[in-house]
C-alpha positions, 0 to 999 in steps of 0.5 A, spaced: 969 599 508 969 602 501 969 609 502 972 612 495 968 614 490 968 608 485 969 610 477 965 608 472 967 601 470 966 601 462 964 607 458 957 603 456 955 604 463 952 611 459 945 612 457 945 609 450 939 607 445 941 600 443 938 596 437 935 591 442 932 597 446 929 601 440 926 594 437 923 593 444 920 600 444 918 600 437 914 593 439 911 596 445 908 602 441 906 598 436 902 593 440 899 599 444 897 602 437 894 596 435 890 594 442 887 601 442 885 601 435 881 594 437 879 596 444 876 603 441 872 599 435 870 594 440 867 600 444 864 603 438 861 597 436 858 595 443 855 602 443 852 602 437 849 595 438 847 598 445 843 604 442 840 599 437 837 595 443 835 601 446 831 603 440 829 596 439 826 596 446 823 603 446 820 601 439 817 594 441 813 598 447 810 602 442 808 597 438 805 593 444 801 600 445 799 600 437 797 593 437 793 594 444 790 600 441 788 597 434 785 591 438 781 596 442 779 599 436 776 593 432 773 591 439 769 598 439 768 597 432 764 591 433 760 594 438 759 600 434 756 595 428 752 592 433 749 599 435 748 600 428 744 593 427 739 595 433 738 602 431 731 604 431 731 607 424 734 601 421 728 597 425 723 601 423 725 601 416 725 593 416 718 593 419 716 598 414 720 599 408 717 605 405 721 611 402 721 616 408 724 611 412 729 609 407 731 616 406 731 618 414 736 611 415 740 613 409 741 620 411 743 618 418 748 613 415 751 619 411 752 623 417 755 617 421 760 616 415 762 623 415 764 624 422 767 617 423 774 618 419 776 610 419 768 608 417 768 608 409 761 606 409 755 602 411 751 597 407 744 593 408 743 586 404 737 582 404 737 575 407 739 572 400 746 576 400 744 581 395 745 588 396 739 593 398 743 599 398 749 602 401 752 609 403 758 608 398 758 605 391 765 603 392 763 597 396 756 595 393 759 590 388 762 586 394 758 579 395 758 576 402 761 570 403 756 564 402 759 561 409 755 567 412 749 566 409 743 561 410 743 555 415 751 554 413 753 559 418 756 558 425 755 565 427 749 569 429 745 573 434 749 578 437 755 576 434 759 580 430 763 577 424 770 581 422 773 579 416 780 579 414 784 585 411 782 586 404 784 591 398 779 596 395 780 602 390 778 609 394 779 615 390 784 612 385 788 608 391 788 601 394 785 602 401 786 596 406 779 595 409 776 590 413 768 589 414 764 587 420 757 583 419 751 583 423 745 578 423 738 582 423 734 576 425 727 575 427 724 573 433 724 566 431 731 566 429 730 567 421 735 572 418 731 578 415 738 581 413 745 583 414 748 589 416 755 591 414 760 596 416 767 597 412 773 600 416 779 603 413 785 600 416 790 605 414 786 611 417 785 607 423 793 607 424 794 614 422 789 616 428 794 611 432 800 613 430 801 619 435 803 613 440 809 613 436 815 617 439 817 619 432 812 621 427 817 619 422 818 612 424 816 607 419 810 602 421 808 596 417 802 591 417 803 584 414 798 578 415 801 571 416 803 570 409 807 576 409 803 580 405 803 588 406 797 591 408 799 598 410 805 602 411 808 603 404 814 607 404 814 612 398 821 613 397 824 606 400 831 606 403 832 599 404 831 595 397 828 589 400 822 591 403 815 591 399 814 597 395 807 596 393 800 594 397 799 587 397 807 586 396 810 580 399 815 580 404 816 573 404 819 574 397 823 580 398 826 579 404 826 571 406 831 572 412 827 577 415 820 573 414 823 567 417 825 570 423 818 573 424 814 567 422 818 563 427 816 567 433 810 572 435 815 578 437 823 579 437 828 583 433 832 582 427 839 585 425 840 586 418 845 589 414 842 595 413 837 596 418 834 593 425 827 591 425 822 590 431 816 586 430 810 584 434 804 579 432 797 582 434 790 579 434 785 584 432 779 579 434 779 573 439 773 569 437 775 562 434 771 563 428 774 570 426 781 570 429 785 575 425 792 575 426 797 580 423 804 583 424 806 590 426 813 591 423 818 597 424 825 598 423 831 603 424 837 604 419 844 602 421 846 609 418 841 613 423 844 609 429 851 610 427 849 618 426 846 618 433 853 615 436 857 620 432 858 624 437 860 619 442 865 616 437 868 622 436 869 623 443 872 615 444 877 616 438 879 623 441 880 619 448 884 613 445 888 618 441 890 622 447 891 615 451 896 613 446 900 619 446 900 619 453 902 611 453 908 612 448 911 618 452 910 613 458 914 608 454 919 613 452 920 615 460 920 608 462 926 606 457 930 612 459 929 611 466 931 604 466 937 606 462 939 611 467 938 606 473 942 601 469 948 605 468 948 607 475 946 600 478 953 596 478 956 602 481 952 603 487 949 595 488 955 593 492 954 599 497 946 598 497 946 591 498 952 591 503 950 596 508 942 598 507 939 591 508 938 586 514 943 581 511 950 580 513 955 582 507 963 581 507 967 583 501 973 578 499 979 579 495 982 575 490 986 572 495 980 569 499 981 575 505 976 579 508 976 586 506 970 589 509 964 586 513 958 589 515 955 589 523 950 584 521 955 579 518 959 579 524 953 578 529 951 572 524 958 569 525 958 571 532 965 575 531 967 582 532 967 586 526 974 587 527 976 580 528 973 579 521 978 584 517 983 580 513 980 573 516 981 567 511 974 566 507 976 558 508 976 559 515 970 562 516 966 557 512 969 551 516 972 548 509 978 544 508 983 545 502 979 540 498 972 543 499 975 550 498 978 548 492 972 545 489 968 552 491 973 556 488 973 552 481 965 553 481 965 560 483 970 562 477 966 557 472 959 560 474 961 566 478 956 564 484 956 559 489 950 558 494 950 553 500 949 552 508 953 553 514 952 549 520 956 553 526 956 551 533 960 557 535 955 561 532 948 564 535 945 561 529 945 554 528 944 554 520 946 560 515 945 560 508 951 563 504 952 565 497 958 567 494 958 572 488 964 574 483 964 581 481 970 583 476 973 590 476 973 591 468 979 597 469 984 593 473 982 586 472 981 585 479 976 580 482 972 581 488 967 576 492 961 578 495 959 573 501 952 574 503 950 571 510 942 569 512 940 566 518 935 560 516 935 556 522 928 559 524 926 559 517 927 551 517 924 550 524 918 554 522 918 550 515 918 544 519 913 546 524 908 549 519 909 542 515 907 538 522 901 543 523 898 543 516 898 535 517 895 535 524 890 541 523 888 537 516 881 535 520 877 539 525 876 533 529 881 530 534 887 529 530 894 526 532 900 525 527 905 519 528 910 516 525 910 509 521 911 505 527 905 509 531 909 513 535 905 520 536 909 526 534 904 531 535 896 532 537 891 537 538 887 539 544 881 535 542 885 528 541 888 530 548 881 531 551 878 525 548 884 520 550 884 524 557 892 525 557 896 531 558 902 530 553 901 525 548 908 525 545 912 519 545 906 515 546 904 509 542 897 510 539 896 502 540 897 503 547 891 508 547 886 504 544 884 497 545 888 490 544 884 489 538 886 495 534 894 493 537 893 486 534 891 489 527 896 495 526 900 491 521 894 489 517 892 497 518 900 499 516 899 495 510 893 498 507 896 505 508 901 503 504 897 500 499 891 505 499 893 511 503 887 510 508 884 506 513 877 507 516 874 503 522 871 503 529 875 502 535 875 502 542 879 506 547 883 502 553 884 503 560 877 506 560 880 512 556 874 516 553 869 513 557 870 507 553 867 510 548 866 507 541 870 511 536 870 512 528 877 512 526 880 515 520 888 514 518 891 517 512 898 516 510 903 521 507 909 518 503 916 520 503 920 520 496 922 513 497 914 511 497 915 509 504 910 511 510 913 518 513 907 520 517 900 518 519 895 522 520 889 519 525 882 522 526 877 520 531 870 521 532 866 519 538 860 514 536 856 515 542 856 517 549 857 512 555 851 513 560 853 512 567 855 505 569 851 504 575 845 505 571 843 498 568 840 501 562 847 504 560 848 497 558 844 498 552 849 502 547 846 508 543 844 506 536 850 509 533 854 503 536 854 496 533 853 491 538 859 486 537 857 481 543 851 477 542 850 478 550 849 486 548 843 484 543 840 479 548 840 485 553 838 490 549 832 485 547 830 483 554 830 491 556 825 492 551 818 493 553 813 488 551 809 493 547 815 495 543 816 487 542 809 486 540 810 490 534 817 489 532 821 486 527 828 483 525 832 484 519 838 479 518 843 482 512 847 477 508 853 482 505 857 476 502 857 477 495 856 470 491 863 467 491 867 472 495 868 466 501 871 461 495 878 462 498 880 463 505 884 469 503 877 473 501 875 473 509 879 480 509 876 483 503 869 481 506 871 484 513 873 490 509 866 490 505 862 489 512 865 495 515 864 499 509 856 497 509 856 498 517 858 505 516 853 506 511 848 503 515 850 507 521 849 514 517 842 512 515 839 508 521 833 511 525 834 513 532 830 507 535 833 502 531 839 498 533 844 494 529 849 488 531 854 483 528 852 476 528 857 472 524 862 474 519 858 477 513 852 477 517 848 483 520 842 484 525 838 490 525 832 490 531 826 494 529 822 496 535 815 499 534 815 497 526 811 492 523 813 487 517 810 492 512 814 498 515 820 493 515 820 491 508 819 498 506 825 500 510 829 494 507 828 496 500 830 503 502 836 501 505 838 496 499 837 502 494 842 507 498 847 501 499 846 500 491 847 508 490 854 507 494 856 501 490 855 496 496 849 493 494 851 487 490 850 480 493 846 483 499 840 479 501 835 481 507 831 476 511 825 479 515 821 476 521 816 479 525 816 478 533 811 472 535 808 472 542 812 469 547 818 468 543 825 468 545 831 472 541 834 465 539 827 463 535 826 470 533 833 470 529 831 463 527 825 465 523 829 471 520 834 466 517 828 462 514 826 468 511 834 470 509 834 463 505 828 464 501 831 471 499 837 467 497 833 462 493 829 468 489 832 471 483 829 477 482 828 480 489 833 480 495 828 481 500 823 476 503 819 475 509 817 469 514 813 469 520 810 476 519 803 474 521 802 477 528 799 472 533 795 475 539 
């Protein structure tokens, strides 16, 4: 054992900042700073955008509330205009237009106008649309639209006409307003006058503005052409918004208007501000439908100002994180330099005595200097016997082999191989040689490592076999290329009723037909890698049940079959043999013998026969049997079709083989129409799976007193007709029931 303190081998083992390490540290710090800057900017951008979205969501809710209030206001104003039109003073004046009645009516209207802020005035027009009198001279010169007068009007009675927004000078300023017109009719529906009420939209919005969360939040109203009717900012901070009443947003800010015109509500993120808009309907009547847009915005600078505190926190946190990360990088490099300066000195001792592997130290003469107990245990020797023993003797090598090892060790400073030892408790050892050079005296030392890999190799082989075996949850068996069973699961042993299936032949457990087809199956496994088909067990194993077998091959490096994984699924359960009806197989079994079909047909009750049908399927595509070698291809196609039909076949139907390329399906309690629909559905599903090409189907209905032979003859007649037709592949014959 090495017990003396080993000195440093070279002076470079001390802590030194090399140019390469300085460059590595600088690169890491630079990448760190860039990453922190990018990440911080992303967080700040996402935070501001989230704040914009929160504001937009809140403002959109407020716009909805404002829009609802405006619509309610207009509806109330219509009701109020109707009340004005039906007032007692107005009716009294219309019946008796005297001066006292006129004075009382005007006084009443002035009181109403003075007490309702958004009501600008009330006017009365004669049947010809000429102004009789009004509360305000500003609106007296407005003429009524001709479409509302006389017989050309589409409205009347109790309906109220609401005009689009218009402008009128009030106290030296443009005032957006709308007027509502009510028809004053006689009992015979002739017009005796018109009542018009003028309402200010700007005053209406001022009354509604407290619904906003902020009194300073801008609120603008535009029509569907982009003209501004309310919400002019006296000192606009966004230059592209209209600055005067009647200004066009469509001309001043085309990008924003295209977004607004394309939808009824939404958001628009501009360069200077984030906008939120909503379309509102002042009236819902088709004749007086009035739609306008409510628009509000917040400047991006205001959002940034609100996020300023969080920005400072993030930047401060990012700066602190960067400083701490730089300090960690410095400590990491320092630790690595200190660790590497001591690594070579203590590596031999740590790996030799503080691990579970076997280690020995060999000098340049090939003699063992020291060994640990694990090495002695792996080599089945006493630790004292290893001292001064030749490495060549330990590795069981002749002179030529050991010479080649020495040359490779000198060239590569390491060598790795495996050792098979009959004398050792471990059947196989992994051996690794590593050459260490003492820089002070120039001596060479070889560190030899032994590891027991016998159990590992065995476990790897077992794991590979178990992985291949358990690839399928059903009954599974693993065999070699000749069919000799290597390993099987419990489901297979139970299915085949054997206790230990190892060393048995798969073909011995199955029927003679499968044994005869084994060469062809092996050839298909070599070409396609898989084989699937229906088989029967032999010697009454698995209750002589029909099984669906799937074989999958695994090739070796030479592309030869190394293993075959076989899975078996039970296709039916055999009933008791003593029961005569047990001779009728389950519908999941395909009858291979004509006698089985006759027995099944004879066991059917007369009631089922009377309403039964028979389908005859020809699955041979045109030209498939042009050569004798195509029979194998047809047989493979027939099996694929059988498997697909079994998956979809109802419980009460039974399928049977008739000839190569022909199948029979017996359909009890099924008339010809139902059978035809079933044939169409069956053919469609086969086509979906790529199996429907060239398939023809003949359908025959049972006639009273028929035998199976005549039943089949009728179906063959239908099949011939189906082959003769070009457009359809399904035909019926003898399908009219005779009683």
